[in-house]
MIDRENTI-824951 format. One record per residue (C-alpha): chain; z, y, x. Coordinates in Angstrom, 3 decimals. Layout:
BEGIN
+--------+----------+----------+----------+
: chaine :        z :        y :        x :
+--------+----------+----------+----------+
:      A :        Z :        Y :        X :
...
+--------+----------+----------+----------+
***
This chain:
BEGIN
+--------+----------+----------+----------+
: chaine :        z :        y :        x :
+--------+----------+----------+----------+
:      A :  -40.803 :  -41.682 :   -0.617 :
:      A :  -38.174 :  -44.430 :   -1.681 :
:      A :  -36.002 :  -43.843 :   -4.328 :
:      A :  -32.967 :  -43.215 :   -2.360 :
:      A :  -34.762 :  -40.519 :   -0.182 :
:      A :  -35.792 :  -38.793 :   -3.238 :
:      A :  -32.580 :  -38.602 :   -4.604 :
:      A :  -31.279 :  -37.291 :   -1.355 :
:      A :  -34.005 :  -34.672 :   -1.336 :
:      A :  -33.207 :  -33.644 :   -4.511 :
:      A :  -29.458 :  -33.712 :   -4.701 :
:      A :  -26.961 :  -30.928 :   -4.557 :
:      A :  -26.257 :  -32.166 :   -0.998 :
:      A :  -29.680 :  -30.975 :    0.288 :
:      A :  -28.230 :  -27.211 :    0.813 :
:      A :  -25.386 :  -28.548 :    3.257 :
:      A :  -27.977 :  -30.437 :    5.147 :
:      A :  -30.239 :  -27.219 :    5.426 :
:      A :  -27.180 :  -25.043 :    6.606 :
:      A :  -26.048 :  -27.647 :    9.469 :
:      A :  -29.772 :  -27.639 :   10.620 :
:      A :  -29.491 :  -23.723 :   10.855 :
:      A :  -26.220 :  -23.667 :   12.318 :
:      A :  -27.143 :  -25.860 :   15.204 :
:      A :  -30.115 :  -23.921 :   15.735 :
:      A :  -28.120 :  -20.425 :   15.836 :
:      A :  -25.664 :  -22.230 :   18.203 :
:      A :  -27.904 :  -23.658 :   20.567 :
:      A :  -27.251 :  -23.114 :   23.756 :
:      A :  -23.865 :  -23.023 :   23.065 :
:      A :  -23.067 :  -21.484 :   26.646 :
:      A :  -25.095 :  -18.365 :   25.414 :
:      A :  -24.327 :  -17.857 :   21.740 :
:      A :  -20.385 :  -18.067 :   22.231 :
:      A :  -18.211 :  -15.705 :   23.872 :
:      A :  -15.700 :  -17.323 :   26.304 :
:      A :  -12.418 :  -16.029 :   27.563 :
:      A :  -11.236 :  -15.579 :   31.401 :
:      A :   -9.416 :  -18.819 :   30.955 :
:      A :  -12.514 :  -20.716 :   30.482 :
:      A :  -14.951 :  -18.934 :   32.780 :
:      A :  -12.939 :  -17.256 :   35.103 :
:      A :  -12.589 :  -13.281 :   35.646 :
:      A :  -10.201 :  -10.600 :   36.077 :
:      A :   -6.941 :   -9.904 :   33.926 :
:      A :   -5.464 :   -6.217 :   34.161 :
:      A :   -2.454 :   -4.590 :   32.871 :
:      A :   -2.341 :   -0.588 :   32.960 :
:      A :    0.636 :    1.385 :   32.765 :
:      A :    0.048 :    4.434 :   30.720 :
:      A :    2.010 :    7.561 :   32.245 :
:      A :    2.804 :    8.823 :   28.654 :
:      A :    5.086 :   11.415 :   29.981 :
:      A :    1.991 :   12.993 :   31.406 :
:      A :    0.599 :   13.114 :   27.885 :
:      A :    3.599 :   14.655 :   26.579 :
:      A :    3.647 :   17.496 :   29.231 :
:      A :   -0.100 :   18.172 :   28.559 :
:      A :    0.674 :   18.608 :   24.880 :
:      A :    3.618 :   21.147 :   25.907 :
:      A :    1.156 :   22.990 :   28.047 :
:      A :   -1.283 :   23.387 :   25.280 :
:      A :    1.584 :   24.446 :   23.041 :
:      A :    2.341 :   27.007 :   25.529 :
:      A :   -1.055 :   28.187 :   25.447 :
:      A :   -1.153 :   28.531 :   21.799 :
:      A :    2.253 :   30.505 :   21.912 :
:      A :    0.661 :   33.040 :   24.328 :
:      A :   -2.334 :   33.255 :   21.990 :
:      A :   -0.035 :   33.788 :   18.766 :
:      A :    2.335 :   36.511 :   20.537 :
:      A :   -0.900 :   38.607 :   21.719 :
:      A :   -2.356 :   38.454 :   18.397 :
:      A :    0.655 :   39.567 :   16.559 :
:      A :    1.345 :   42.333 :   19.026 :
:      A :    4.728 :   40.818 :   20.104 :
:      A :    6.207 :   41.299 :   23.396 :
:      A :    4.948 :   38.719 :   25.877 :
:      A :    7.200 :   36.833 :   28.248 :
:      A :    7.665 :   38.095 :   31.770 :
:      A :    7.729 :   34.413 :   33.087 :
:      A :    6.792 :   30.860 :   31.481 :
:      A :    6.356 :   27.453 :   32.301 :
:      A :    6.805 :   23.848 :   31.297 :
:      A :    9.491 :   22.179 :   33.167 :
:      A :   12.351 :   19.544 :   32.626 :
:      A :   10.653 :   18.540 :   29.309 :
:      A :   10.612 :   21.793 :   27.706 :
:      A :    8.728 :   24.970 :   27.309 :
:      A :   10.607 :   27.766 :   28.887 :
:      A :    9.756 :   31.519 :   28.211 :
:      A :   11.771 :   34.409 :   29.706 :
:      A :   11.709 :   37.758 :   28.179 :
:      A :   12.519 :   41.059 :   29.001 :
:      A :   15.416 :   41.484 :   26.527 :
:      A :   17.294 :   39.252 :   24.181 :
:      A :   15.871 :   41.236 :   21.138 :
:      A :   12.085 :   40.294 :   22.267 :
:      A :   13.344 :   36.669 :   22.827 :
:      A :   14.775 :   36.583 :   19.197 :
:      A :   11.627 :   38.225 :   17.681 :
:      A :    9.518 :   35.880 :   19.655 :
:      A :   11.487 :   32.801 :   18.683 :
:      A :   11.004 :   33.405 :   15.028 :
:      A :    7.196 :   34.007 :   15.449 :
:      A :    6.721 :   31.009 :   17.164 :
:      A :    8.988 :   28.244 :   15.424 :
:      A :    7.427 :   24.690 :   15.023 :
:      A :    8.948 :   21.859 :   13.092 :
:      A :    7.739 :   19.442 :   15.662 :
:      A :    9.936 :   21.203 :   18.535 :
:      A :   13.552 :   22.108 :   18.818 :
:      A :   14.141 :   25.764 :   19.835 :
:      A :   17.087 :   27.217 :   21.705 :
:      A :   17.623 :   30.882 :   22.631 :
:      A :   19.763 :   31.737 :   25.331 :
:      A :   20.166 :   35.418 :   26.294 :
:      A :   16.520 :   36.367 :   27.588 :
:      A :   15.478 :   32.831 :   27.366 :
:      A :   13.755 :   30.618 :   24.715 :
:      A :   13.375 :   27.094 :   25.281 :
:      A :   11.253 :   24.744 :   22.934 :
:      A :   11.632 :   20.760 :   23.616 :
:      A :    9.442 :   18.374 :   21.194 :
:      A :   11.405 :   16.148 :   18.801 :
:      A :   11.730 :   12.537 :   19.319 :
:      A :    9.365 :   11.801 :   16.735 :
:      A :    6.797 :   14.202 :   18.099 :
:      A :    6.950 :   12.401 :   21.819 :
:      A :    6.926 :    8.991 :   20.067 :
:      A :    3.583 :   10.352 :   18.353 :
:      A :    2.146 :   11.947 :   21.227 :
:      A :    2.854 :    8.759 :   23.283 :
:      A :    1.087 :    6.050 :   20.648 :
:      A :   -1.742 :    8.464 :   20.649 :
:      A :   -2.147 :    8.866 :   24.418 :
:      A :   -2.218 :    4.757 :   24.335 :
:      A :   -4.517 :    4.453 :   21.646 :
:      A :   -6.945 :    7.458 :   22.826 :
:      A :   -7.238 :    5.712 :   26.321 :
:      A :   -7.911 :    2.693 :   25.012 :
:      A :  -10.900 :    4.261 :   23.168 :
:      A :  -12.021 :    5.727 :   26.537 :
:      A :  -11.732 :    2.480 :   28.454 :
:      A :  -14.047 :    0.987 :   25.908 :
:      A :  -16.506 :    3.927 :   26.124 :
:      A :  -16.450 :    3.528 :   30.000 :
:      A :  -16.635 :   -0.394 :   30.230 :
:      A :  -19.390 :   -0.187 :   27.401 :
:      A :  -21.265 :    2.429 :   29.680 :
:      A :  -21.538 :   -0.003 :   32.693 :
:      A :  -22.894 :   -2.790 :   30.497 :
:      A :  -19.716 :   -5.036 :   30.987 :
:      A :  -19.746 :   -7.599 :   28.197 :
:      A :  -17.392 :   -9.569 :   26.539 :
:      A :  -14.128 :   -7.488 :   27.272 :
:      A :  -10.906 :   -7.372 :   25.596 :
:      A :   -8.804 :   -4.319 :   25.559 :
:      A :   -5.636 :   -3.948 :   23.639 :
:      A :   -2.272 :   -2.059 :   23.687 :
:      A :    0.863 :   -4.112 :   24.891 :
:      A :    3.917 :   -2.819 :   24.130 :
:      A :    4.329 :    1.027 :   23.795 :
:      A :    3.149 :    1.960 :   27.109 :
:      A :    0.726 :   -0.786 :   28.488 :
:      A :   -2.830 :   -1.773 :   28.342 :
:      A :   -4.260 :   -5.168 :   28.659 :
:      A :   -7.766 :   -5.646 :   29.779 :
:      A :   -9.693 :   -8.998 :   30.237 :
:      A :  -12.987 :   -9.005 :   32.109 :
:      A :  -14.286 :  -12.487 :   31.731 :
:      A :  -17.242 :  -13.678 :   34.099 :
:      A :  -17.857 :  -10.011 :   35.353 :
:      A :  -20.210 :   -9.812 :   38.303 :
:      A :  -18.784 :   -6.353 :   39.582 :
:      A :  -14.997 :   -6.465 :   38.936 :
:      A :  -14.391 :   -3.802 :   41.560 :
:      A :  -16.925 :   -1.592 :   40.024 :
:      A :  -15.162 :   -1.855 :   36.599 :
:      A :  -11.735 :   -1.391 :   38.145 :
:      A :  -13.027 :    1.853 :   39.794 :
:      A :  -14.258 :    3.172 :   36.242 :
:      A :  -10.690 :    1.901 :   34.748 :
:      A :   -8.807 :    3.899 :   37.377 :
:      A :  -10.557 :    7.202 :   37.497 :
:      A :   -9.048 :    9.949 :   35.283 :
:      A :  -12.366 :   11.786 :   35.108 :
:      A :  -10.485 :   15.230 :   34.012 :
:      A :  -13.103 :   17.950 :   34.296 :
:      A :  -12.338 :   21.516 :   34.199 :
:      A :  -14.203 :   24.944 :   34.691 :
:      A :  -11.940 :   27.567 :   36.385 :
:      A :  -12.493 :   31.024 :   37.627 :
:      A :  -11.575 :   31.273 :   41.558 :
:      A :   -9.033 :   34.131 :   42.209 :
:      A :   -8.615 :   33.563 :   45.922 :
:      A :   -9.506 :   31.154 :   48.529 :
:      A :   -8.398 :   30.232 :   52.038 :
:      A :   -8.282 :   27.808 :   54.908 :
:      A :   -4.768 :   26.672 :   53.720 :
:      A :   -2.506 :   26.890 :   50.797 :
:      A :   -0.201 :   28.924 :   53.083 :
:      A :   -2.856 :   31.537 :   53.547 :
:      A :   -3.005 :   32.130 :   49.868 :
:      A :    0.607 :   32.186 :   49.205 :
:      A :    0.958 :   34.669 :   52.263 :
:      A :   -0.877 :   37.042 :   50.098 :
:      A :    1.875 :   36.837 :   47.248 :
:      A :    4.712 :   36.909 :   49.146 :
:      A :    5.090 :   33.014 :   49.006 :
:      A :    5.424 :   32.939 :   45.337 :
:      A :    2.551 :   32.156 :   42.863 :
:      A :    1.733 :   34.197 :   39.992 :
:      A :    2.458 :   33.187 :   36.539 :
:      A :   -0.116 :   30.360 :   35.190 :
:      A :   -1.794 :   30.001 :   38.617 :
:      A :   -1.912 :   27.086 :   40.764 :
:      A :   -3.509 :   26.205 :   44.323 :
:      A :   -6.221 :   23.206 :   44.496 :
:      A :   -8.143 :   21.907 :   47.369 :
:      A :  -11.768 :   21.246 :   47.820 :
:      A :  -13.294 :   18.045 :   48.756 :
:      A :  -14.018 :   19.487 :   52.349 :
:      A :  -17.078 :   19.728 :   54.173 :
:      A :  -19.034 :   17.249 :   56.415 :
:      A :  -16.413 :   18.203 :   59.149 :
:      A :  -13.645 :   17.224 :   57.168 :
:      A :  -12.093 :   20.753 :   56.651 :
:      A :  -10.984 :   21.669 :   53.174 :
:      A :  -10.916 :   25.073 :   51.341 :
:      A :   -8.085 :   25.896 :   48.931 :
:      A :   -8.534 :   27.846 :   46.079 :
:      A :   -6.182 :   29.663 :   43.635 :
:      A :   -7.076 :   29.087 :   39.997 :
:      A :   -5.677 :   29.328 :   36.651 :
:      A :   -3.443 :   26.302 :   35.747 :
:      A :   -5.324 :   26.034 :   32.233 :
:      A :   -8.832 :   25.881 :   31.806 :
:      A :  -10.993 :   27.625 :   29.045 :
:      A :  -13.701 :   25.238 :   29.564 :
:      A :  -13.125 :   21.297 :   30.132 :
:      A :  -14.501 :   17.814 :   29.645 :
:      A :  -13.603 :   18.138 :   25.916 :
:      A :  -15.796 :   20.439 :   25.278 :
:      A :  -18.842 :   18.271 :   26.750 :
:      A :  -21.596 :   16.938 :   24.357 :
:      A :  -23.580 :   14.726 :   27.105 :
:      A :  -23.742 :   13.958 :   30.599 :
:      A :  -26.534 :   12.400 :   32.579 :
:      A :  -27.536 :   11.726 :   36.136 :
:      A :  -30.532 :   13.477 :   37.496 :
:      A :  -32.780 :   14.144 :   40.444 :
:      A :  -32.777 :   17.919 :   41.547 :
:      A :  -36.566 :   18.127 :   42.055 :
:      A :  -35.750 :   21.384 :   44.249 :
:      A :  -33.405 :   20.069 :   46.742 :
:      A :  -34.076 :   16.356 :   46.282 :
:      A :  -30.691 :   15.163 :   45.628 :
:      A :  -28.742 :   13.523 :   42.487 :
:      A :  -26.921 :   15.735 :   40.191 :
:      A :  -25.091 :   15.505 :   37.065 :
:      A :  -26.560 :   17.480 :   34.116 :
:      A :  -24.331 :   18.214 :   31.252 :
:      A :  -24.515 :   19.998 :   27.787 :
:      A :  -21.629 :   21.655 :   26.159 :
:      A :  -20.905 :   21.315 :   22.578 :
:      A :  -21.291 :   24.693 :   20.449 :
:      A :  -17.843 :   25.929 :   20.858 :
:      A :  -17.851 :   24.995 :   24.605 :
:      A :  -21.197 :   26.802 :   25.028 :
:      A :  -19.846 :   29.991 :   23.308 :
:      A :  -16.722 :   29.842 :   25.926 :
:      A :  -18.772 :   29.095 :   28.792 :
:      A :  -21.425 :   31.788 :   27.868 :
:      A :  -18.083 :   34.260 :   27.790 :
:      A :  -17.078 :   33.194 :   31.072 :
:      A :  -20.291 :   33.662 :   33.009 :
:      A :  -21.481 :   36.809 :   31.283 :
:      A :  -17.986 :   38.661 :   31.846 :
:      A :  -17.621 :   37.617 :   35.563 :
:      A :  -20.946 :   38.172 :   37.270 :
:      A :  -20.744 :   37.251 :   40.931 :
:      A :  -17.423 :   35.471 :   40.854 :
:      A :  -16.855 :   31.786 :   41.647 :
:      A :  -16.496 :   29.338 :   39.229 :
:      A :  -14.573 :   26.174 :   40.398 :
:      A :  -15.983 :   22.836 :   39.238 :
:      A :  -12.453 :   20.636 :   39.178 :
:      A :  -12.669 :   16.870 :   38.872 :
:      A :   -9.052 :   15.441 :   38.512 :
:      A :   -7.254 :   18.099 :   40.471 :
:      A :  -10.055 :   18.400 :   43.184 :
:      A :  -12.898 :   20.991 :   43.441 :
:      A :  -15.881 :   19.457 :   44.080 :
:      A :  -17.755 :   22.839 :   44.097 :
:      A :  -17.186 :   26.282 :   43.757 :
:      A :  -20.671 :   28.056 :   43.101 :
:      A :  -21.051 :   31.598 :   42.569 :
:      A :  -22.131 :   32.781 :   38.780 :
:      A :  -25.598 :   34.383 :   39.379 :
:      A :  -26.542 :   34.665 :   35.757 :
:      A :  -24.951 :   33.930 :   32.355 :
:      A :  -24.961 :   30.167 :   31.261 :
:      A :  -24.814 :   29.029 :   27.845 :
:      A :  -24.370 :   25.524 :   26.961 :
:      A :  -26.013 :   23.667 :   29.800 :
:      A :  -25.315 :   23.362 :   33.324 :
:      A :  -25.313 :   20.782 :   36.277 :
:      A :  -22.673 :   19.383 :   38.623 :
:      A :  -23.767 :   18.768 :   42.444 :
:      A :  -21.693 :   17.302 :   45.279 :
:      A :  -23.669 :   15.163 :   47.600 :
:      A :  -23.756 :   12.383 :   44.854 :
:      A :  -25.540 :    8.896 :   45.340 :
:      A :  -27.539 :    7.581 :   42.683 :
:      A :  -24.753 :    5.009 :   41.555 :
:      A :  -21.964 :    7.816 :   41.946 :
:      A :  -24.081 :   10.283 :   39.920 :
:      A :  -24.631 :    7.716 :   37.185 :
:      A :  -20.892 :    6.648 :   37.185 :
:      A :  -19.716 :   10.047 :   37.119 :
:      A :  -21.963 :   10.764 :   33.871 :
:      A :  -20.312 :    7.556 :   32.372 :
:      A :  -16.956 :    8.906 :   33.027 :
:      A :  -17.695 :   12.277 :   31.703 :
:      A :  -19.283 :   10.917 :   28.464 :
:      A :  -16.336 :    8.654 :   27.671 :
:      A :  -14.068 :   11.492 :   28.117 :
:      A :  -10.882 :   11.906 :   30.143 :
:      A :   -7.744 :    9.884 :   30.057 :
:      A :   -5.131 :   11.702 :   27.705 :
:      A :   -2.516 :   10.361 :   29.918 :
:      A :   -3.127 :    8.876 :   33.481 :
:      A :   -3.031 :    5.092 :   34.216 :
:      A :   -1.590 :    2.989 :   36.909 :
:      A :   -2.556 :   -0.762 :   37.658 :
:      A :    0.717 :   -2.793 :   36.993 :
:      A :   -0.840 :   -6.290 :   37.232 :
:      A :   -3.934 :   -8.241 :   38.142 :
:      A :   -4.523 :  -11.744 :   38.174 :
:      A :   -7.991 :  -13.504 :   39.077 :
:      A :   -8.974 :  -16.497 :   37.273 :
:      A :  -11.548 :  -18.479 :   39.451 :
:      A :  -14.568 :  -20.149 :   37.758 :
:      A :  -13.587 :  -23.704 :   39.088 :
:      A :  -10.299 :  -23.482 :   37.137 :
:      A :  -12.289 :  -22.125 :   33.908 :
:      A :  -14.678 :  -24.984 :   34.178 :
:      A :  -11.451 :  -27.395 :   34.300 :
:      A :  -10.029 :  -25.825 :   31.322 :
:      A :  -13.496 :  -26.363 :   29.313 :
:      A :  -13.290 :  -29.701 :   30.560 :
:      A :   -9.694 :  -30.439 :   29.363 :
:      A :  -10.243 :  -28.663 :   26.102 :
:      A :  -13.300 :  -30.680 :   25.126 :
:      A :  -11.597 :  -33.588 :   26.308 :
:      A :   -8.961 :  -32.942 :   23.846 :
:      A :  -11.211 :  -32.292 :   20.892 :
:      A :  -13.074 :  -35.649 :   21.802 :
:      A :   -9.685 :  -37.555 :   21.813 :
:      A :   -8.527 :  -35.929 :   18.810 :
:      A :  -11.650 :  -36.801 :   16.801 :
:      A :  -11.620 :  -40.514 :   18.163 :
:      A :   -8.270 :  -41.172 :   17.111 :
:      A :   -8.827 :  -39.382 :   13.665 :
:      A :  -12.185 :  -41.474 :   13.222 :
:      A :  -10.351 :  -44.839 :   13.721 :
:      A :   -7.502 :  -43.742 :   11.751 :
:      A :   -9.484 :  -42.485 :    8.653 :
:      A :  -11.713 :  -45.782 :    8.924 :
:      A :   -8.776 :  -48.291 :    9.271 :
:      A :   -6.964 :  -46.724 :    6.525 :
:      A :   -9.695 :  -45.790 :    3.783 :
:      A :  -12.588 :  -47.855 :    5.048 :
:      A :  -15.875 :  -45.925 :    3.766 :
:      A :  -14.222 :  -42.986 :    2.343 :
:      A :  -12.604 :  -42.590 :    5.799 :
:      A :  -16.205 :  -42.406 :    7.205 :
:      A :  -17.158 :  -39.783 :    4.763 :
:      A :  -14.015 :  -37.808 :    5.726 :
:      A :  -15.200 :  -37.840 :    9.548 :
:      A :  -18.441 :  -36.452 :    8.537 :
:      A :  -16.646 :  -33.785 :    6.796 :
:      A :  -14.391 :  -33.183 :    9.921 :
:      A :  -17.433 :  -32.528 :   12.031 :
:      A :  -18.945 :  -30.426 :    9.766 :
:      A :  -15.655 :  -28.352 :    9.809 :
:      A :  -15.932 :  -28.100 :   13.532 :
:      A :  -19.589 :  -26.865 :   13.104 :
:      A :  -18.451 :  -24.122 :   10.751 :
:      A :  -15.910 :  -22.788 :   13.095 :
:      A :  -18.137 :  -22.583 :   16.008 :
:      A :  -20.697 :  -20.736 :   13.507 :
:      A :  -17.918 :  -18.523 :   12.665 :
:      A :  -17.045 :  -17.562 :   15.964 :
:      A :  -20.449 :  -16.941 :   16.902 :
:      A :  -21.379 :  -14.638 :   13.878 :
:      A :  -18.005 :  -12.885 :   14.500 :
:      A :  -18.558 :  -12.287 :   18.206 :
:      A :  -14.933 :  -13.717 :   18.764 :
:      A :  -13.976 :  -14.858 :   22.075 :
:      A :  -12.996 :  -18.530 :   22.252 :
:      A :   -9.971 :  -19.023 :   24.819 :
:      A :   -8.031 :  -22.119 :   25.803 :
:      A :   -5.515 :  -21.515 :   23.000 :
:      A :   -8.540 :  -21.017 :   20.453 :
:      A :   -9.390 :  -24.801 :   21.565 :
:      A :   -5.859 :  -25.679 :   20.575 :
:      A :   -6.225 :  -23.926 :   17.503 :
:      A :   -9.511 :  -25.887 :   16.913 :
:      A :   -7.553 :  -29.414 :   17.555 :
:      A :   -4.966 :  -28.256 :   15.323 :
:      A :   -7.584 :  -27.638 :   12.706 :
:      A :   -8.645 :  -31.271 :   12.828 :
:      A :   -5.330 :  -32.473 :   11.986 :
:      A :   -4.946 :  -30.010 :    9.104 :
:      A :   -8.437 :  -31.071 :    7.790 :
:      A :   -7.948 :  -34.820 :    7.832 :
:      A :   -4.607 :  -34.113 :    6.080 :
:      A :   -6.378 :  -32.397 :    3.129 :
:      A :   -8.959 :  -35.617 :    2.958 :
:      A :   -5.542 :  -37.786 :    2.899 :
:      A :   -4.476 :  -35.838 :   -0.091 :
:      A :   -7.659 :  -36.116 :   -1.824 :
:      A :   -7.896 :  -39.701 :   -1.206 :
:      A :   -4.255 :  -40.414 :   -2.465 :
:      A :   -5.140 :  -38.746 :   -5.700 :
:      A :   -8.473 :  -40.788 :   -5.856 :
:      A :   -6.190 :  -44.044 :   -5.650 :
:      A :   -3.814 :  -42.999 :   -7.965 :
:      A :   -6.688 :  -42.392 :  -10.419 :
:      A :   -8.501 :  -45.777 :   -9.483 :
:      A :   -5.051 :  -47.761 :  -10.101 :
:      A :   -4.580 :  -46.244 :  -13.532 :
:      A :   -8.061 :  -48.109 :  -14.297 :
:      A :  -10.210 :  -45.107 :  -14.518 :
:      A :  -13.778 :  -45.539 :  -13.338 :
:      A :  -14.982 :  -44.375 :   -9.938 :
:      A :  -16.848 :  -40.956 :  -10.956 :
:      A :  -14.037 :  -39.781 :  -13.000 :
:      A :  -11.275 :  -40.834 :  -10.334 :
:      A :  -13.415 :  -38.927 :   -7.594 :
:      A :  -13.740 :  -35.815 :  -10.134 :
:      A :   -9.827 :  -35.855 :  -11.019 :
:      A :   -8.655 :  -36.478 :   -7.351 :
:      A :  -10.593 :  -33.578 :   -5.909 :
:      A :   -9.263 :  -31.237 :   -8.883 :
:      A :   -5.653 :  -32.380 :   -8.655 :
:      A :   -5.435 :  -31.920 :   -5.047 :
:      A :   -7.281 :  -28.699 :   -4.778 :
:      A :   -4.106 :  -26.425 :   -5.688 :
:      A :   -1.886 :  -28.282 :   -3.399 :
:      A :   -4.509 :  -27.818 :   -0.719 :
:      A :   -5.227 :  -24.328 :   -1.432 :
:      A :   -1.430 :  -23.609 :   -1.568 :
:      A :   -0.684 :  -24.899 :    1.754 :
:      A :   -3.525 :  -23.456 :    3.709 :
:      A :   -2.996 :  -20.134 :    2.151 :
:      A :    0.411 :  -19.872 :    3.572 :
:      A :   -0.907 :  -20.940 :    7.060 :
:      A :   -3.539 :  -18.381 :    6.770 :
:      A :   -1.046 :  -15.677 :    6.201 :
:      A :    0.914 :  -16.824 :    9.464 :
:      A :   -2.365 :  -16.682 :   11.349 :
:      A :   -3.214 :  -13.312 :   10.084 :
:      A :    0.134 :  -11.987 :   11.179 :
:      A :   -0.467 :  -13.696 :   14.443 :
:      A :   -3.865 :  -11.706 :   14.613 :
:      A :   -2.280 :   -8.375 :   13.946 :
:      A :    0.537 :   -8.126 :   16.252 :
:      A :   -0.634 :  -10.807 :   18.974 :
:      A :   -2.777 :   -9.988 :   21.887 :
:      A :   -4.908 :  -11.964 :   24.122 :
:      A :   -4.188 :  -15.816 :   23.947 :
:      A :   -2.300 :  -15.550 :   20.828 :
:      A :   -5.204 :  -13.470 :   19.111 :
:      A :   -7.746 :  -16.278 :   20.076 :
:      A :   -5.421 :  -18.801 :   18.658 :
:      A :   -5.082 :  -16.920 :   15.603 :
:      A :   -8.666 :  -16.514 :   15.092 :
:      A :   -9.712 :  -19.944 :   15.460 :
:      A :   -6.833 :  -21.030 :   12.976 :
:      A :   -8.020 :  -18.685 :   10.436 :
:      A :  -11.303 :  -19.828 :   10.786 :
:      A :  -10.424 :  -23.580 :   10.621 :
:      A :   -8.431 :  -22.730 :    7.572 :
:      A :  -11.581 :  -21.245 :    5.846 :
:      A :  -13.895 :  -23.981 :    7.334 :
:      A :  -11.233 :  -26.693 :    6.031 :
:      A :  -11.328 :  -25.582 :    2.712 :
:      A :  -15.200 :  -25.252 :    2.792 :
:      A :  -15.720 :  -28.943 :    3.949 :
:      A :  -12.749 :  -30.250 :    2.351 :
:      A :  -13.146 :  -29.130 :   -1.051 :
:      A :  -16.836 :  -28.665 :   -1.493 :
:      A :  -18.634 :  -30.455 :    1.222 :
:      A :  -16.734 :  -33.702 :    0.935 :
:      A :  -17.059 :  -33.703 :   -2.691 :
:      A :  -20.651 :  -33.303 :   -2.540 :
:      A :  -20.926 :  -36.067 :    0.198 :
:      A :  -19.146 :  -38.543 :   -2.105 :
:      A :  -21.077 :  -37.534 :   -5.218 :
:      A :  -24.361 :  -38.249 :   -2.991 :
:      A :  -22.856 :  -41.686 :   -1.956 :
:      A :  -22.264 :  -42.384 :   -5.357 :
:      A :  -25.625 :  -41.404 :   -6.524 :
:      A :  -27.759 :  -43.064 :   -3.952 :
:      A :  -26.227 :  -46.376 :   -3.788 :
:      A :  -24.964 :  -46.322 :   -7.401 :
:      A :  -21.486 :  -47.206 :   -6.530 :
:      A :  -19.402 :  -48.825 :   -9.292 :
:      A :  -16.195 :  -49.705 :   -7.210 :
:      A :  -14.306 :  -47.787 :   -4.539 :
:      A :  -12.002 :  -49.205 :   -1.923 :
:      A :   -9.746 :  -46.419 :   -0.853 :
+--------+----------+----------+----------+
***
């Protein structure tokens, strides 16, 4: 082994060489190790609108149930009628005294209260409504993640956009229609006792003189093979719902050789389900999915925490329903506001143009550095390549999605990185002009430029952090590569480049340096 090779092998630069080799190994092949956005590989871009007013209404209905429980438990007079309408809870009592007593018992700081004659009206405050709407969007995002993860749809991006919208990016998804079906299904599962049933809603209403009893509603069944539907009178509120589920899975019913969905309830849900089935023997229990009764079996025995849902399922539909039930129901319904398709050919063209911009930028920087700073410029260009390698390694390690704006962030980083090298070189030139020897000039140049480089990059990093925190989609992709680029610039500019300079001076024993 020659003296030069021995010096390289045992120098402080060896760890950098090892890191470069390991990084190249971890990043190869690049297409499999990096996640690409829909603007690079094609895919589907969906904007959902969240009907937050439905979440507010559902919250008020839950509040109404709690109010009735509170009045019963404290032996207060119950309202003769009650409902949620026009954005408020309305309770009508037999007398003004009963209304006043109840109003005092059910007062809540999250609701404004108005008592007029025998009627008590409660309306959520603006702050409470805002909180419900924010929570609804956040919860819906969690449900969407669980659903799409359950379908093994990889590399998705789900983020809130504004107060009532959710943006979903499905890059390079093999079956976007299946994913859309999972996204658009509410999956609200409820178990309700059947009070009456008939061939039409009018038949049921006829038995009650055209007026539904308090707290009841009429729902239709799916219909038989001939297309005839059966209608059921059931309570508006469900004692047991999908919120009480602990698990759900698609299995084959060995007795009837058909696909069913088996479910397991939580401990609390099991207690409630057991109470319903043990106290209502031979009554029908409706299984309601998204306000449609898919079956209404007769309770033959008490059931604790396990059950099954049948409904002429195929293998795929049973598995999809199981995923929907495991992920939970939307807190508020969603609507498709916008859908855009990005074709693979357009994505390939974006990649080509993005790579071309990086290559042109690197080439121009190379000639600039070589022309102005000679051999030192070549060392700066090597540090620049190392910089790009560190960025790609960071993207792979963070499982971040590389988008077209992200490539723009890498190109911007190239300019920032060479700018740091220029600051260092100019300080070294000043030291050499003052007659200081090469080694000390290099050492002082890096030390003096460090503070300026750290200050400028720190402020830019803060801007990137703000963009990442409040931006979504392309802005977030740009922010990630920008921040990674800043970190990579500091590592490659202040440490890698300095180590490279020291290696160059040691191996070739340079006494004079032209910058």
